[in-house]
Structures are given as structure tokens and as C-alpha cells.
C-alpha positions as a printed NumPy array, in Angstrom:
array([[-110.603,   20.359,    9.693],
       [-112.505,   17.488,    8.015],
       [-111.57 ,   13.838,    7.815],
       [-109.864,   14.237,    4.44 ],
       [-107.54 ,   16.924,    5.752],
       [-106.875,   14.852,    8.842],
       [-105.993,   11.822,    6.706],
       [-103.673,   13.978,    4.609],
       [-101.934,   15.206,    7.743],
       [-101.665,   11.662,    9.033],
       [-100.126,   10.537,    5.73 ],
       [ -97.485,   13.246,    6.02 ],
       [ -96.83 ,   12.023,    9.543],
       [ -96.415,    8.421,    8.263],
       [ -93.924,    9.685,    5.665],
       [ -92.024,   11.669,    8.296],
       [ -92.777,   15.018,    6.627],
       [ -94.676,   16.779,    9.442],
       [ -93.31 ,   19.999,   10.783],
       [ -93.272,   20.573,   14.569],
       [ -96.387,   22.753,   14.269],
       [ -98.17 ,   20.068,   12.231],
       [ -97.271,   17.451,   14.801],
       [ -98.791,   19.554,   17.579],
       [-101.896,   20.173,   15.437],
       [-102.263,   16.476,   14.649],
       [-102.053,   15.578,   18.318],
       [-104.714,   18.18 ,   19.162],
       [-107.077,   17.04 ,   16.379],
       [-106.765,   13.385,   17.306],
       [-107.687,   14.285,   20.868],
       [-110.766,   16.218,   19.677],
       [-111.903,   13.524,   17.257],
       [-111.424,   10.842,   19.846],
       [-113.473,   12.835,   22.36 ],
       [-116.562,   13.322,   20.101],
       [-116.23 ,   10.089,   18.102],
       [-116.923,   11.826,   14.716],
       [-114.268,   10.045,   12.678],
       [-113.823,    6.373,   11.997],
       [-110.517,    4.755,   11.141],
       [-110.321,    2.348,    8.271],
       [-108.653,   -0.861,    9.441],
       [-105.748,   -0.422,    7.048],
       [-105.301,    3.219,    8.114],
       [-105.333,    2.25 ,   11.757],
       [-102.797,   -0.528,   11.26 ],
       [-100.479,    1.717,    9.243],
       [-100.709,    4.523,   11.752],
       [-100.285,    2.137,   14.679],
       [ -97.207,    0.419,   13.293],
       [ -95.658,    3.675,   12.156],
       [ -96.072,    5.158,   15.609],
       [ -94.817,    1.95 ,   17.212],
       [ -91.681,    1.895,   15.055],
       [ -90.937,    5.527,   15.775],
       [ -91.475,    5.073,   19.503],
       [ -89.291,    1.939,   19.637],
       [ -86.565,    3.676,   17.62 ],
       [ -86.665,    6.664,   19.945],
       [ -86.554,    4.424,   23.012],
       [ -83.66 ,    2.389,   21.628],
       [ -81.771,    5.539,   20.807],
       [ -82.379,    6.929,   24.282],
       [ -81.42 ,    3.634,   25.928],
       [ -78.215,    3.534,   23.906],
       [ -77.381,    7.057,   24.978],
       [ -78.148,    6.279,   28.627],
       [ -76.13 ,    3.061,   28.447],
       [ -73.151,    4.885,   26.952],
       [ -73.436,    7.699,   29.469],
       [ -73.594,    5.194,   32.322],
       [ -70.496,    3.324,   31.142],
       [ -68.659,    6.573,   30.521],
       [ -69.374,    7.587,   34.12 ],
       [ -68.27 ,    4.177,   35.429],
       [ -65.115,    4.242,   33.312],
       [ -64.294,    7.748,   34.495],
       [ -64.786,    6.713,   38.122],
       [ -62.597,    3.629,   37.713],
       [ -59.947,    5.704,   35.944],
       [ -59.915,    8.197,   38.813],
       [ -59.735,    5.492,   41.485],
       [ -56.931,    3.667,   39.664],
       [ -54.714,    6.704,   39.271],
       [ -55.496,    7.969,   42.769],
       [ -54.354,    4.614,   44.165],
       [ -51.333,    4.623,   41.866],
       [ -50.37 ,    8.079,   43.101],
       [ -50.959,    7.239,   46.774],
       [ -48.832,    4.105,   46.75 ],
       [ -46.161,    5.485,   44.429],
       [ -42.712,    5.765,   46.033],
       [ -42.347,    9.085,   44.204],
       [ -45.387,   10.596,   45.878],
       [ -44.45 ,   13.837,   47.571],
       [ -45.768,   13.874,   51.111],
       [ -45.816,   17.094,   53.047],
       [ -44.423,   16.281,   56.478],
       [ -45.   ,   18.333,   59.572],
       [ -42.252,   18.322,   62.186],
       [ -42.53 ,   18.715,   65.926],
       [ -39.557,   20.306,   67.688],
       [ -39.018,   19.851,   71.423],
       [ -36.591,   22.009,   73.365],
       [ -35.416,   21.738,   76.995],
       [ -34.64 ,   25.057,   78.638],
       [ -31.218,   25.563,   80.162],
       [ -30.903,   24.032,   83.614],
       [ -33.894,   21.701,   83.182],
       [ -34.589,   18.096,   82.209],
       [ -37.566,   17.619,   79.889],
       [ -39.406,   14.298,   79.618],
       [ -41.112,   13.394,   76.338],
       [ -43.346,   10.339,   75.825],
       [ -43.602,    9.388,   72.132],
       [ -46.598,    7.776,   70.425],
       [ -44.908,    4.331,   70.406],
       [ -44.418,    4.392,   74.182],
       [ -40.727,    5.306,   74.061],
       [ -39.503,    7.937,   76.514],
       [ -36.931,   10.642,   75.772],
       [ -35.226,   12.773,   78.419],
       [ -33.662,   15.996,   77.162],
       [ -30.823,   17.679,   79.023],
       [ -31.006,   21.46 ,   79.395],
       [ -30.274,   23.3  ,   76.145],
       [ -31.034,   20.224,   73.997],
       [ -33.394,   20.007,   71.041],
       [ -34.928,   17.157,   69.029],
       [ -37.455,   16.976,   66.22 ],
       [ -39.596,   14.25 ,   64.659],
       [ -42.118,   14.137,   61.83 ],
       [ -45.875,   13.6  ,   61.795],
       [ -45.19 ,   10.17 ,   60.225],
       [ -43.381,    8.931,   63.353],
       [ -44.474,    5.376,   64.273],
       [ -46.541,    4.938,   61.09 ],
       [ -44.055,    2.878,   59.095],
       [ -40.858,    3.796,   60.91 ],
       [ -39.614,    5.474,   64.073],
       [ -37.127,    8.223,   63.323],
       [ -36.121,   11.419,   65.08 ],
       [ -33.291,   13.938,   65.014],
       [ -31.134,   15.11 ,   67.902],
       [ -30.263,   18.568,   66.631],
       [ -28.106,   19.625,   69.558],
       [ -27.417,   18.737,   73.169],
       [ -27.805,   15.505,   75.11 ],
       [ -30.658,   13.035,   75.36 ],
       [ -31.395,    9.697,   76.996],
       [ -33.65 ,    7.322,   75.068],
       [ -35.644,    4.529,   76.732],
       [ -37.005,    2.743,   73.656],
       [ -40.139,    0.577,   73.525],
       [ -39.401,   -2.735,   71.782],
       [ -40.816,   -3.215,   68.287],
       [ -39.028,   -5.704,   66.009],
       [ -40.927,   -4.478,   62.939],
       [ -40.061,   -0.814,   63.413],
       [ -36.44 ,   -0.065,   64.36 ],
       [ -35.926,    3.094,   66.399],
       [ -33.485,    5.44 ,   64.635],
       [ -31.809,    8.599,   65.945],
       [ -29.877,   10.903,   63.607],
       [ -27.253,   13.21 ,   65.134],
       [ -25.032,   15.063,   62.692],
       [ -23.476,   12.533,   60.325],
       [ -24.298,    9.622,   62.661],
       [ -27.145,    7.142,   62.671],
       [ -28.083,    5.096,   65.753],
       [ -30.501,    2.198,   65.328],
       [ -32.089,   -0.058,   67.934],
       [ -35.116,   -2.293,   68.4  ],
       [ -35.686,   -1.801,   72.098],
       [ -33.024,   -0.564,   74.504],
       [ -31.797,    2.436,   76.51 ],
       [ -28.91 ,    4.69 ,   75.527],
       [ -27.541,    8.211,   75.813],
       [ -26.302,   10.496,   73.012],
       [ -24.399,   13.713,   73.506],
       [ -24.149,   15.869,   70.394],
       [ -23.06 ,   19.486,   70.699],
       [ -22.552,   21.545,   67.561],
       [ -19.515,   23.207,   69.14 ],
       [ -17.828,   19.975,   70.248],
       [ -15.49 ,   17.949,   68.057],
       [ -17.06 ,   14.588,   68.744],
       [ -20.339,   12.765,   69.355],
       [ -20.66 ,   10.42 ,   72.319],
       [ -22.861,    7.309,   72.539],
       [ -23.348,    5.347,   75.779],
       [ -25.494,    2.224,   76.195],
       [ -27.422,    1.528,   79.404],
       [ -28.996,   -1.758,   78.295],
       [ -29.628,   -3.811,   75.181],
       [ -27.766,   -3.523,   71.876],
       [ -27.147,   -0.412,   69.777],
       [ -25.803,   -0.023,   66.22 ],
       [ -23.967,    3.226,   65.417],
       [ -23.014,    4.153,   61.876],
       [ -20.919,    7.116,   60.706],
       [ -21.46 ,    8.892,   57.385],
       [ -24.611,    6.806,   56.846],
       [ -25.724,    8.853,   53.823],
       [ -22.879,    7.434,   51.724],
       [ -22.738,    4.029,   53.437],
       [ -18.976,    4.374,   53.777],
       [ -18.77 ,    2.706,   57.166],
       [ -20.17 ,   -0.434,   58.691],
       [ -22.197,   -0.062,   61.889],
       [ -20.449,   -0.594,   65.219],
       [ -22.466,   -2.604,   67.735],
       [ -22.451,   -1.572,   71.396],
       [ -23.667,   -3.377,   74.503],
       [ -24.439,   -2.182,   78.044],
       [ -21.749,    0.125,   79.505],
       [ -20.054,    0.518,   76.114],
       [ -19.267,    4.09 ,   75.136],
       [ -18.377,    5.126,   71.604],
       [ -16.794,    8.459,   70.688],
       [ -17.119,    9.582,   67.075],
       [ -14.776,   12.29 ,   65.819],
       [ -16.745,   14.6  ,   63.544],
       [ -13.801,   15.737,   61.431],
       [ -12.235,   12.354,   60.666],
       [ -15.08 ,    9.89 ,   61.234],
       [ -12.842,    7.826,   63.531],
       [ -14.58 ,    5.887,   66.289],
       [ -13.193,    4.84 ,   69.671],
       [ -14.92 ,    2.467,   72.066],
       [ -14.374,    2.231,   75.837],
       [ -16.089,    0.606,   78.799],
       [ -17.729,    2.957,   81.357],
       [ -20.315,    2.962,   84.103],
       [ -23.362,    4.28 ,   82.291],
       [ -24.871,    5.542,   85.567],
       [ -22.156,    8.178,   85.741],
       [ -22.955,    9.298,   82.201],
       [ -26.656,    9.77 ,   82.865],
       [ -26.202,   11.272,   86.332],
       [ -27.709,   14.461,   84.895],
       [ -31.069,   12.669,   85.06 ],
       [ -30.721,   12.473,   88.833],
       [ -30.014,   15.072,   91.503],
       [ -26.245,   14.827,   91.184],
       [ -23.507,   15.462,   88.64 ],
       [ -20.926,   12.713,   88.192],
       [ -17.86 ,   13.372,   86.064],
       [ -15.715,   10.406,   85.082],
       [ -12.503,   11.43 ,   83.301],
       [ -14.407,   14.063,   81.323],
       [ -12.703,   16.815,   79.351],
       [ -12.931,   20.327,   80.758],
       [ -14.897,   21.293,   77.665],
       [ -17.582,   18.688,   78.419],
       [ -17.562,   19.596,   82.108],
       [ -18.182,   23.251,   81.271],
       [ -21.102,   22.269,   78.979],
       [ -22.638,   20.254,   81.844],
       [ -22.212,   23.116,   84.323],
       [ -23.761,   25.597,   81.875],
       [ -26.821,   23.386,   81.342],
       [ -27.236,   22.644,   85.048],
       [ -26.742,   26.089,   86.54 ],
       [ -27.854,   28.268,   83.617],
       [ -24.609,   30.187,   83.3  ],
       [ -22.291,   31.091,   80.423],
       [ -18.67 ,   29.979,   80.641],
       [ -15.737,   30.631,   78.327],
       [ -12.423,   28.703,   78.399],
       [  -9.287,   30.668,   77.529],
       [  -7.263,   28.099,   75.544],
       [  -7.309,   24.641,   73.975],
       [  -4.975,   23.113,   76.568],
       [  -7.375,   24.016,   79.342],
       [ -10.267,   22.471,   77.371],
       [  -8.345,   19.171,   77.212],
       [  -7.899,   18.801,   80.994],
       [  -9.567,   15.601,   82.273],
       [ -11.742,   15.782,   85.38 ],
       [ -13.299,   13.161,   87.689],
       [ -15.617,   14.561,   90.338],
       [ -19.166,   14.511,   91.764],
       [ -21.473,   17.383,   92.656],
       [ -25.02 ,   17.96 ,   93.793],
       [ -27.288,   20.053,   91.613],
       [ -28.208,   22.029,   94.706],
       [ -24.598,   23.151,   95.151],
       [ -23.758,   26.753,   94.39 ],
       [ -22.102,   27.193,   90.993],
       [ -19.27 ,   29.196,   92.586],
       [ -18.491,   26.282,   94.919],
       [ -18.366,   23.875,   91.961],
       [ -16.094,   26.152,   89.926],
       [ -13.838,   26.853,   92.906],
       [ -13.3  ,   23.112,   93.523],
       [ -12.563,   22.368,   89.853],
       [ -10.182,   25.292,   89.468],
       [  -8.416,   24.61 ,   92.781],
       [  -7.565,   21.008,   91.882],
       [  -6.424,   21.841,   88.333],
       [  -4.535,   25.068,   89.121],
       [  -6.957,   27.268,   87.26 ],
       [  -8.66 ,   30.541,   88.028],
       [ -12.014,   32.029,   87.028],
       [ -13.504,   35.511,   86.887],
       [ -16.949,   36.86 ,   86.083],
       [ -17.567,   39.828,   83.804],
       [ -20.736,   40.976,   82.108],
       [ -22.621,   37.832,   83.14 ],
       [ -19.985,   35.521,   81.593],
       [ -17.539,   33.347,   83.567],
       [ -13.985,   33.082,   82.179],
       [ -11.701,   30.151,   83.093],
       [  -7.965,   30.292,   82.442],
       [  -4.642,   29.005,   83.754],
       [  -2.95 ,   30.771,   86.684]])
């Protein structure tokens, strides 16, 4: 290709009419001509070509920069959008959190000790069960006494009240020690305070009742059916005697006494009638005593009799 053809091709390039093949050919020819030095640019041609190339290059760069700038800001905006809505979802009160629950059970005839993450200690009487969520002690301290009897020695924390749910009742404290007896088969729930101050509320879900405040040696009985509450003064040491080696019964109903004997000696007992269940008993026994000796003493004093059949003990009036 001679200089005239090269100039013609260059003119087409200046006018923006080169095809892709012509552009590749022009680039190759310019390289060859430059290498052998056989073609001389006129000053006007050089200036036109130079400025045309410069304008095209700058336009291409500007276009690319604009695209990169827009892409960058689109990425930043997308990231900020994601972070904003992730934070909004995390802190939303409507966020659904999947909770995992831990259930602790004390076998019949045993006392199980549980140390919680906040330093509080729970003692479970035989046959008792509690559960608490994986969120315990994060923002609040809540657990559920599902059945049985438990003694709570609560670590003080004014910012996180300690709450125990048992049936329709709610017990709330800051730092204290108390006992709750909640049996699904019994008609009432019993709360006894060893030290500090305890607030007990019935039917808490509907806020129908105001909390009742208890102090050391106060005992509250909540009737499940009616929601009525009765408060008396007791010696709390007798109530939590199950934590020690002995069993102390202070004006307890036969029904409660039987529950204690079942948990302590791992036996099954059935009471024949409601009148027998209502008998009140005050007595003391050692856990090492034989269950037959305990039953004989109780039945002898209250004019009752007991028999054993098929692994079950039956108590009835003479």
C-alpha cells in the first residue's frame, strides 16, 4: 500500500468510517511505515490525525470512567442498602428468633443441682422438670417450672429480674431465695420465701391481678381453679427440708405428703378418697428410713391402712 492509499485510509479513520478490519490494517501499516521511515507526515496531516486520535481516546476514557464511577456507586449503594435493612431486621421487635430450649429433669428420689449462666443455683426435687431458652441472661432471666418442686438461690442483678413461670403464675425477683412447688395433679401452687423479697402474680398473661409481695418465711398458696391466694407465715427450713437428709412435714395435706414420699423413696402411692387426701400431717423423718416404717407411722396416727399390689401402694381409711 502506497502513501496515497494510506492517507485515504487515515482520512476514513478521521471521519469515523473505518471498519474493524480497516482499523487493524491501519494500525499494522503505521507500524511498518514507522519502522522503515518511508513515509513523511505533512504537518497539517499529523496535527489532524493527532487531535482526532486524542479526542477519541479522551472520549473513550471519559466514557469508561463514567461507567466505572457508576458501577462503583451502584456497588456502594447496594452494600449500604443491604446493611441498612439487615440492621433494621435485626433490631426489629417483629424479628422472629428461633430459640433453643434446655430441659433439666431430676430423677425420682434424687435432688439435682443446676448452676445457671448468671450464677444463680437451682435445686430440683425428684420428679421435677424445668426449662429455659438459649437467650437466658442475655436481656432477661426467665425459666419455666413445668412440674414438681424447685428451690431457687438467685444471683442479684437489678437490671435483669429473675422470673419463674409455673402454670398461670409468674414469680419475679432481683436477688433472693425461694421455693416453688407446682404439681400438675395438685389443685394449688405453693410459694415459700427463704430470704429477700418475691413478687407473685396470678393470671399474668391477662394482667388481671396485682402482684403479691412476700418476705422471708412467707408462704403463698395459689388455687389453680379460682386464682385465689392465701398467705401464711411458716418456717421455711421445714419447707426445704427435702434439700437436706431429713423430711419435715408441717401441717401438710396427705396429698402433699404422699408426693414427697414418692419423690424421696421412688415408690408409687394411690389415695382412696378425697377426705383422706385432706388430712393434715406434722411429722419428721430421715431419708434413710425405710418407706414401710414411714407409712406405718403416718397410717397409725391417722387411723389409716395401706397395702401393696403390683408395685403400687394403696392408702385408705380403716
